[in-house]
ZAKOLLUM-308155 format. One record per residue (C-alpha): residue number from 1; z, y, x. Coordinates in pm, whole numbers. Last residue first. Layout:
<rec resi="NUM" z="Z" y="Y" x="X"/>
...
END
This chain:
<rec resi="306" z="1437" y="-545" x="-2153"/>
<rec resi="305" z="1607" y="-628" x="-2479"/>
<rec resi="304" z="1559" y="-484" x="-2823"/>
<rec resi="303" z="1792" y="-490" x="-3119"/>
<rec resi="302" z="1732" y="-704" x="-3426"/>
<rec resi="301" z="2048" y="-911" x="-3398"/>
<rec resi="300" z="1848" y="-1212" x="-3275"/>
<rec resi="299" z="1706" y="-1009" x="-2988"/>
<rec resi="298" z="1352" y="-875" x="-2981"/>
<rec resi="297" z="1172" y="-849" x="-2647"/>
<rec resi="296" z="1029" y="-503" x="-2586"/>
<rec resi="295" z="657" y="-453" x="-2663"/>
<rec resi="294" z="410" y="-366" x="-2389"/>
<rec resi="293" z="450" y="-669" x="-2164"/>
<rec resi="292" z="142" y="-866" x="-2270"/>
<rec resi="291" z="-75" y="-557" x="-2313"/>
<rec resi="290" z="35" y="-417" x="-1978"/>
<rec resi="289" z="-56" y="-745" x="-1806"/>
<rec resi="288" z="-398" y="-757" x="-1972"/>
<rec resi="287" z="-463" y="-399" x="-1858"/>
<rec resi="286" z="-349" y="-488" x="-1507"/>
<rec resi="285" z="-575" y="-793" x="-1487"/>
<rec resi="284" z="-877" y="-585" x="-1590"/>
<rec resi="283" z="-789" y="-296" x="-1357"/>
<rec resi="282" z="-724" y="-537" x="-1071"/>
<rec resi="281" z="-1060" y="-710" x="-1122"/>
<rec resi="280" z="-1236" y="-372" x="-1122"/>
<rec resi="279" z="-1058" y="-279" x="-797"/>
<rec resi="278" z="-1151" y="-613" x="-637"/>
<rec resi="277" z="-1518" y="-557" x="-718"/>
<rec resi="276" z="-1501" y="-195" x="-605"/>
<rec resi="275" z="-1338" y="-297" x="-276"/>
<rec resi="274" z="-1614" y="-550" x="-207"/>
<rec resi="273" z="-1868" y="-274" x="-252"/>
<rec resi="272" z="-2133" y="-248" x="-522"/>
<rec resi="271" z="-2509" y="-214" x="-552"/>
<rec resi="270" z="-2627" y="-356" x="-882"/>
<rec resi="269" z="-2928" y="-585" x="-930"/>
<rec resi="268" z="-2716" y="-882" x="-1024"/>
<rec resi="267" z="-2504" y="-828" x="-712"/>
<rec resi="266" z="-2638" y="-627" x="-417"/>
<rec resi="265" z="-2366" y="-569" x="-157"/>
<rec resi="264" z="-2227" y="-259" x="6"/>
<rec resi="263" z="-2021" y="-214" x="323"/>
<rec resi="262" z="-1810" y="98" x="303"/>
<rec resi="261" z="-1821" y="473" x="361"/>
<rec resi="260" z="-1641" y="653" x="80"/>
<rec resi="259" z="-1776" y="881" x="-192"/>
<rec resi="258" z="-1808" y="635" x="-481"/>
<rec resi="257" z="-1536" y="418" x="-328"/>
<rec resi="256" z="-1282" y="684" x="-427"/>
<rec resi="255" z="-1347" y="599" x="-793"/>
<rec resi="254" z="-1274" y="228" x="-762"/>
<rec resi="253" z="-972" y="283" x="-536"/>
<rec resi="252" z="-796" y="516" x="-776"/>
<rec resi="251" z="-871" y="296" x="-1075"/>
<rec resi="250" z="-748" y="-20" x="-903"/>
<rec resi="249" z="-424" y="142" x="-794"/>
<rec resi="248" z="-364" y="300" x="-1135"/>
<rec resi="247" z="-422" y="-31" x="-1314"/>
<rec resi="246" z="-202" y="-223" x="-1069"/>
<rec resi="245" z="75" y="37" x="-1094"/>
<rec resi="244" z="80" y="4" x="-1472"/>
<rec resi="243" z="99" y="-372" x="-1420"/>
<rec resi="242" z="404" y="-322" x="-1199"/>
<rec resi="241" z="570" y="-104" x="-1460"/>
<rec resi="240" z="529" y="-371" x="-1726"/>
<rec resi="239" z="658" y="-658" x="-1510"/>
<rec resi="238" z="971" y="-734" x="-1707"/>
<rec resi="237" z="936" y="-640" x="-2071"/>
<rec resi="236" z="954" y="-286" x="-2196"/>
<rec resi="235" z="1237" y="-35" x="-2212"/>
<rec resi="234" z="1109" y="194" x="-1939"/>
<rec resi="233" z="1353" y="330" x="-1682"/>
<rec resi="232" z="1084" y="328" x="-1411"/>
<rec resi="231" z="868" y="564" x="-1619"/>
<rec resi="230" z="920" y="888" x="-1425"/>
<rec resi="229" z="905" y="706" x="-1093"/>
<rec resi="228" z="578" y="541" x="-1190"/>
<rec resi="227" z="423" y="876" x="-1281"/>
<rec resi="226" z="552" y="1045" x="-965"/>
<rec resi="225" z="423" y="758" x="-750"/>
<rec resi="224" z="80" y="781" x="-914"/>
<rec resi="223" z="60" y="1153" x="-833"/>
<rec resi="222" z="171" y="1100" x="-472"/>
<rec resi="221" z="-74" y="813" x="-427"/>
<rec resi="220" z="-359" y="1028" x="-559"/>
<rec resi="219" z="-279" y="1298" x="-301"/>
<rec resi="218" z="-275" y="1037" x="-23"/>
<rec resi="217" z="-601" y="894" x="-153"/>
<rec resi="216" z="-765" y="1236" x="-143"/>
<rec resi="215" z="-638" y="1291" x="211"/>
<rec resi="214" z="-777" y="954" x="321"/>
<rec resi="213" z="-1111" y="1057" x="163"/>
<rec resi="212" z="-1179" y="1339" x="409"/>
<rec resi="211" z="-1538" y="1387" x="282"/>
<rec resi="210" z="-1783" y="1387" x="572"/>
<rec resi="209" z="-1926" y="1643" x="812"/>
<rec resi="208" z="-2278" y="1554" x="935"/>
<rec resi="207" z="-2371" y="1745" x="1250"/>
<rec resi="206" z="-2029" y="1725" x="1415"/>
<rec resi="205" z="-1983" y="1366" x="1301"/>
<rec resi="204" z="-1994" y="1206" x="1646"/>
<rec resi="203" z="-1852" y="854" x="1632"/>
<rec resi="202" z="-1608" y="739" x="1902"/>
<rec resi="201" z="-1431" y="507" x="1657"/>
<rec resi="200" z="-1091" y="637" x="1771"/>
<rec resi="199" z="-1174" y="985" x="1641"/>
<rec resi="198" z="-1184" y="1262" x="1901"/>
<rec resi="197" z="-1327" y="1509" x="1645"/>
<rec resi="196" z="-1303" y="1395" x="1282"/>
<rec resi="195" z="-1591" y="1607" x="1146"/>
<rec resi="194" z="-1427" y="1693" x="813"/>
<rec resi="193" z="-1573" y="1841" x="495"/>
<rec resi="192" z="-1409" y="1915" x="162"/>
<rec resi="191" z="-1035" y="1943" x="222"/>
<rec resi="190" z="-1084" y="2098" x="566"/>
<rec resi="189" z="-1317" y="2355" x="407"/>
<rec resi="188" z="-1038" y="2501" x="194"/>
<rec resi="187" z="-1111" y="2489" x="-182"/>
<rec resi="186" z="-1131" y="2820" x="-370"/>
<rec resi="185" z="-1507" y="2856" x="-321"/>
<rec resi="184" z="-1582" y="2514" x="-469"/>
<rec resi="183" z="-1794" y="2302" x="-231"/>
<rec resi="182" z="-2128" y="2200" x="-385"/>
<rec resi="181" z="-2344" y="2350" x="-112"/>
<rec resi="180" z="-2146" y="2159" x="152"/>
<rec resi="179" z="-2235" y="1822" x="3"/>
<rec resi="178" z="-2021" y="1593" x="215"/>
<rec resi="177" z="-2161" y="1308" x="420"/>
<rec resi="176" z="-1993" y="987" x="302"/>
<rec resi="175" z="-1618" y="945" x="315"/>
<rec resi="174" z="-1368" y="837" x="577"/>
<rec resi="173" z="-1212" y="508" x="676"/>
<rec resi="172" z="-1377" y="517" x="1017"/>
<rec resi="171" z="-1050" y="509" x="1210"/>
<rec resi="170" z="-1010" y="885" x="1240"/>
<rec resi="169" z="-663" y="848" x="1389"/>
<rec resi="168" z="-495" y="1128" x="1196"/>
<rec resi="167" z="-676" y="1059" x="869"/>
<rec resi="166" z="-621" y="683" x="887"/>
<rec resi="165" z="-252" y="746" x="953"/>
<rec resi="164" z="-245" y="974" x="649"/>
<rec resi="163" z="-377" y="672" x="459"/>
<rec resi="162" z="-65" y="482" x="562"/>
<rec resi="161" z="147" y="750" x="396"/>
<rec resi="160" z="-45" y="698" x="72"/>
<rec resi="159" z="-11" y="320" x="83"/>
<rec resi="158" z="362" y="343" x="143"/>
<rec resi="157" z="389" y="575" x="-159"/>
<rec resi="156" z="205" y="319" x="-370"/>
<rec resi="155" z="421" y="28" x="-256"/>
<rec resi="154" z="748" y="214" x="-305"/>
<rec resi="153" z="681" y="297" x="-669"/>
<rec resi="152" z="572" y="-61" x="-758"/>
<rec resi="151" z="829" y="-276" x="-576"/>
<rec resi="150" z="1109" y="-242" x="-830"/>
<rec resi="149" z="870" y="-342" x="-1109"/>
<rec resi="148" z="769" y="-648" x="-902"/>
<rec resi="147" z="1135" y="-742" x="-875"/>
<rec resi="146" z="1167" y="-717" x="-1251"/>
<rec resi="145" z="864" y="-939" x="-1308"/>
<rec resi="144" z="958" y="-1200" x="-1047"/>
<rec resi="143" z="1316" y="-1248" x="-1164"/>
<rec resi="142" z="1488" y="-1367" x="-847"/>
<rec resi="141" z="1547" y="-1732" x="-758"/>
<rec resi="140" z="1537" y="-1685" x="-380"/>
<rec resi="139" z="1239" y="-1919" x="-345"/>
<rec resi="138" z="1064" y="-1732" x="-625"/>
<rec resi="137" z="1101" y="-1406" x="-434"/>
<rec resi="136" z="979" y="-1567" x="-109"/>
<rec resi="135" z="667" y="-1718" x="-269"/>
<rec resi="134" z="588" y="-1392" x="-449"/>
<rec resi="133" z="626" y="-1202" x="-121"/>
<rec resi="132" z="382" y="-1428" x="65"/>
<rec resi="131" z="125" y="-1413" x="-214"/>
<rec resi="130" z="148" y="-1034" x="-226"/>
<rec resi="129" z="112" y="-998" x="151"/>
<rec resi="128" z="-206" y="-1206" x="139"/>
<rec resi="127" z="-350" y="-1001" x="-149"/>
<rec resi="126" z="-231" y="-656" x="-40"/>
<rec resi="125" z="-330" y="-706" x="321"/>
<rec resi="124" z="-680" y="-806" x="222"/>
<rec resi="123" z="-688" y="-524" x="-31"/>
<rec resi="122" z="-616" y="-269" x="240"/>
<rec resi="121" z="-900" y="-368" x="470"/>
<rec resi="120" z="-826" y="-307" x="837"/>
<rec resi="119" z="-1056" y="-223" x="1127"/>
<rec resi="118" z="-894" y="-10" x="1391"/>
<rec resi="117" z="-675" y="-95" x="1691"/>
<rec resi="116" z="-930" y="-355" x="1805"/>
<rec resi="115" z="-799" y="-700" x="1898"/>
<rec resi="114" z="-976" y="-923" x="1649"/>
<rec resi="113" z="-1305" y="-737" x="1613"/>
<rec resi="112" z="-1340" y="-686" x="1989"/>
<rec resi="111" z="-1254" y="-1048" x="2059"/>
<rec resi="110" z="-1515" y="-1177" x="1816"/>
<rec resi="109" z="-1808" y="-975" x="1959"/>
<rec resi="108" z="-2149" y="-1054" x="1812"/>
<rec resi="107" z="-2006" y="-1303" x="1563"/>
<rec resi="106" z="-1756" y="-1044" x="1439"/>
<rec resi="105" z="-2021" y="-773" x="1405"/>
<rec resi="104" z="-2231" y="-998" x="1179"/>
<rec resi="103" z="-1920" y="-1110" x="989"/>
<rec resi="102" z="-1832" y="-752" x="890"/>
<rec resi="101" z="-1676" y="-779" x="544"/>
<rec resi="100" z="-1515" y="-1111" x="634"/>
<rec resi="99" z="-1373" y="-950" x="950"/>
<rec resi="98" z="-1221" y="-669" x="746"/>
<rec resi="97" z="-1073" y="-927" x="508"/>
<rec resi="96" z="-904" y="-1103" x="799"/>
<rec resi="95" z="-768" y="-781" x="949"/>
<rec resi="94" z="-609" y="-675" x="622"/>
<rec resi="93" z="-472" y="-1023" x="552"/>
<rec resi="92" z="-332" y="-1066" x="902"/>
<rec resi="91" z="-160" y="-729" x="893"/>
<rec resi="90" z="-36" y="-771" x="536"/>
<rec resi="89" z="121" y="-1107" x="615"/>
<rec resi="88" z="314" y="-956" x="908"/>
<rec resi="87" z="404" y="-625" x="744"/>
<rec resi="86" z="483" y="-772" x="402"/>
<rec resi="85" z="701" y="-1051" x="544"/>
<rec resi="84" z="888" y="-803" x="766"/>
<rec resi="83" z="954" y="-577" x="469"/>
<rec resi="82" z="1075" y="-868" x="257"/>
<rec resi="81" z="1320" y="-968" x="528"/>
<rec resi="80" z="1465" y="-618" x="543"/>
<rec resi="79" z="1469" y="-587" x="164"/>
<rec resi="78" z="1669" y="-907" x="113"/>
<rec resi="77" z="2011" y="-739" x="80"/>
<rec resi="76" z="1854" y="-528" x="-195"/>
<rec resi="75" z="1904" y="-842" x="-401"/>
<rec resi="74" z="2255" y="-710" x="-478"/>
<rec resi="73" z="2534" y="-938" x="-364"/>
<rec resi="72" z="2698" y="-1265" x="-469"/>
<rec resi="71" z="2937" y="-1415" x="-213"/>
<rec resi="70" z="2942" y="-1755" x="-45"/>
<rec resi="69" z="3224" y="-1924" x="137"/>
<rec resi="68" z="3161" y="-2142" x="440"/>
<rec resi="67" z="3390" y="-2440" x="488"/>
<rec resi="66" z="3577" y="-2437" x="817"/>
<rec resi="65" z="3878" y="-2621" x="684"/>
<rec resi="64" z="3967" y="-2330" x="455"/>
<rec resi="63" z="3717" y="-2063" x="383"/>
<rec resi="62" z="3502" y="-1869" x="628"/>
<rec resi="61" z="3500" y="-1489" x="640"/>
<rec resi="60" z="3150" y="-1353" x="696"/>
<rec resi="59" z="3066" y="-1471" x="343"/>
<rec resi="58" z="2739" y="-1663" x="336"/>
<rec resi="57" z="2481" y="-1508" x="102"/>
<rec resi="56" z="2410" y="-1561" x="-264"/>
<rec resi="55" z="2156" y="-1338" x="-437"/>
<rec resi="54" z="2231" y="-1136" x="-747"/>
<rec resi="53" z="2041" y="-1094" x="-1071"/>
<rec resi="52" z="1801" y="-823" x="-1176"/>
<rec resi="51" z="1809" y="-605" x="-1487"/>
<rec resi="50" z="2190" y="-606" x="-1505"/>
<rec resi="49" z="2253" y="-232" x="-1498"/>
<rec resi="48" z="2391" y="-226" x="-1141"/>
<rec resi="47" z="2127" y="-473" x="-1021"/>
<rec resi="46" z="1847" y="-246" x="-1146"/>
<rec resi="45" z="1992" y="49" x="-955"/>
<rec resi="44" z="2048" y="-157" x="-638"/>
<rec resi="43" z="1696" y="-298" x="-664"/>
<rec resi="42" z="1554" y="51" x="-708"/>
<rec resi="41" z="1742" y="195" x="-410"/>
<rec resi="40" z="1632" y="-91" x="-185"/>
<rec resi="39" z="1272" y="-61" x="-299"/>
<rec resi="38" z="1273" y="312" x="-225"/>
<rec resi="37" z="1409" y="249" x="125"/>
<rec resi="36" z="1157" y="-30" x="186"/>
<rec resi="35" z="870" y="196" x="75"/>
<rec resi="34" z="981" y="467" x="315"/>
<rec resi="33" z="1020" y="216" x="598"/>
<rec resi="32" z="675" y="69" x="534"/>
<rec resi="31" z="516" y="414" x="515"/>
<rec resi="30" z="677" y="516" x="842"/>
<rec resi="29" z="552" y="194" x="1004"/>
<rec resi="28" z="201" y="260" x="873"/>
<rec resi="27" z="227" y="619" x="996"/>
<rec resi="26" z="332" y="506" x="1343"/>
<rec resi="25" z="59" y="243" x="1364"/>
<rec resi="24" z="-206" y="499" x="1272"/>
<rec resi="23" z="-74" y="756" x="1517"/>
<rec resi="22" z="-56" y="515" x="1813"/>
<rec resi="21" z="240" y="603" x="2033"/>
<rec resi="20" z="164" y="676" x="2399"/>
<rec resi="19" z="519" y="705" x="2544"/>
<rec resi="18" z="608" y="1005" x="2763"/>
<rec resi="17" z="543" y="1242" x="2473"/>
<rec resi="16" z="363" y="1551" x="2591"/>
<rec resi="15" z="481" y="1906" x="2537"/>
<rec resi="14" z="351" y="2223" x="2373"/>
<rec resi="13" z="478" y="2173" x="2022"/>
<rec resi="12" z="157" y="2195" x="1817"/>
<rec resi="11" z="-120" y="2079" x="2051"/>
<rec resi="10" z="88" y="1856" x="2280"/>
<rec resi="9" z="287" y="1703" x="1996"/>
<rec resi="8" z="-33" y="1603" x="1816"/>
<rec resi="7" z="-192" y="1458" x="2130"/>
<rec resi="6" z="129" y="1266" x="2209"/>
<rec resi="5" z="114" y="1122" x="1860"/>
<rec resi="4" z="-196" y="929" x="1956"/>
<rec resi="3" z="-522" y="905" x="1762"/>
<rec resi="2" z="-490" y="1279" x="1689"/>
<rec resi="1" z="-798" y="1422" x="1524"/>
END
């Protein structure tokens, strides 16, 4: 594995980077930038066809008597701020949920849990980041459903790229011990069993190779992105595409949990992970959201409106 990009460059390009860049952090940043770029393009497209309104910003040229003029621009102007909000709120949410999942370890060594380079729970970042973004979008007077639709493709591709960071760093977000006897002959071994040498957790997996679940999640993210991208011009009510994303996201995470290492809890006689509970809740909420936004809004003249 390559916890630092310098290790990757050294092995494949033959030289060392002078700056020790963390692989996981780099991939998360790359995912955030990719998602922001997609969001910007989607908001511009939706603004051009009237699906989302404009935002007012001060005109660089002041009016008479020093009064500031305002101009209406595409809401893509806010993408930079939105990205910062997501990164900051997402970081604290992901770390906070990880601590809640591992309270025994936190009480033994609080500083280690807080300042470690690993230890993040995606749904924690998603929930806190989501609340922060919703507040900001409402504050700016944008249509929440349409803006959420614009977010959907970029969010899933960002998630997939971030998972590649987990794969490179070996941050413990891997699968259970793989069943080598069940491996299909056509499948490369690196897609079925991984030992994560030099992982940042310092765990020796040489005797018990595990499923490289971050790679599976990356592949799933690509497929979901392609589906969302194909349906982004849907003629349904605002929010429909976002709810489709929610169902796909919950489904992907629920099934990957079956072969992924995670803390498990006994609830009503059933063993389940926190991520599975949240995933099931997302699927249920997403299905309800799709049902409510399935049919286009009827206009008085009998035509349909998005």
